[in-house]
N, C-alpha and C positions, 0 to 999 in steps of 0.2 A: 801584114796588113798593107793594102795598096792605097793608102791615103796619107798625104803630106800637107799639113796646114800651111797657109801662106802668111807672110809678114809676121805680125806679133800675135798670131793666134796659136792656141794650144788645144790639143785633143786630150780629154780627160776621161778616165774610167772611175765612176763612183766607187767608193769603198763602203760596203754594206755595214750597217750598224748591228750591234748585238740584238738578239731576239729576246733577251731577258734583261731585267733591271738588276742592279747590284743586290737587291733584296730577294731575287729569284722569281719575280713575277714575269710571266710571258707576255710580251707586247704583241697584240694582233696586228696584221698588216695594215688594217684600216686606220690604226692609231699611230703608225710610224710616220715620221717626217722623212723626206728625202735627205740623205746625208749631204753635208756640205764639206766633206772630206773626199779626196780622190787621189789617184795616181796619174801622173803625166804619162801618156802613151807616146805622143809625138809633138814636136814643136816646129814652128816656122823659123825662118832665119833671123827674124827680128824686124823692128820698125826702121824706117829711114828718116833722117833729119831732112830739112829742106835742101841742105847742101848735097844730099845723096849719101852721106856717111851712114853706115849701118850701126844701129844701136843693138848690141847683142842681147839675147834673152837671158833673164836671171834664173830661169828654170830649165831643167833637162829631163829627158825621158827617164822614168824611174823615180823621180821626186814625188814624195807624198805631200800634198798641198791642202790648204784650207781655202775655200772660196765663198763668196756671198751666196745667200740663200736663193736668190733669183738670178744668179749668173748663168751665162751660157745658153746655147741652143741645143736641144736634144736631137740627136741624129742616130740612125741605126746603120752600122757599117759591119758587113760580114755577119749579120744576125745579132750583133752585140749593141746594146744601147750605150751610147757615149755622149759626151758633151763637147762642144766646140766653144771656146771662150777667148776673149782677149786677155793678154797677160796682165793687164791692169785690173781685171776682175779677181785675180788671185791675191788673197790677203797675206799669205806667207807659206813658207816651206817648213814642214815638220822636221825637227832635228834628227829623228831616227831614220830618215830616208836614205836610200843608197847613194844618190848623187850628193846629198849634203855631207855625207861622211867623206866622200872623195875630195871635196873642196878644201 
């Protein structure tokens, strides 16, 4: 992918939710909410303090994250719908993610 987010921005791929409820009912597309869970595709270098010092990102490519319902800007890159958001829009990292295991 030929896209690199700048500063404290993150490129995120939404993780699709299940098409059925736990009880086995099929959820139609019109009733589904957009998921607020995703996978980090790429990250910027991080924000900078007034002094110019770099504040490193807390997330890495491969992290599975939760974000706010209205977070991010939808973009299409290489035919794929993705989100660009600030790191501060991310609520947390799911424990089972690849990068969280490596930390």
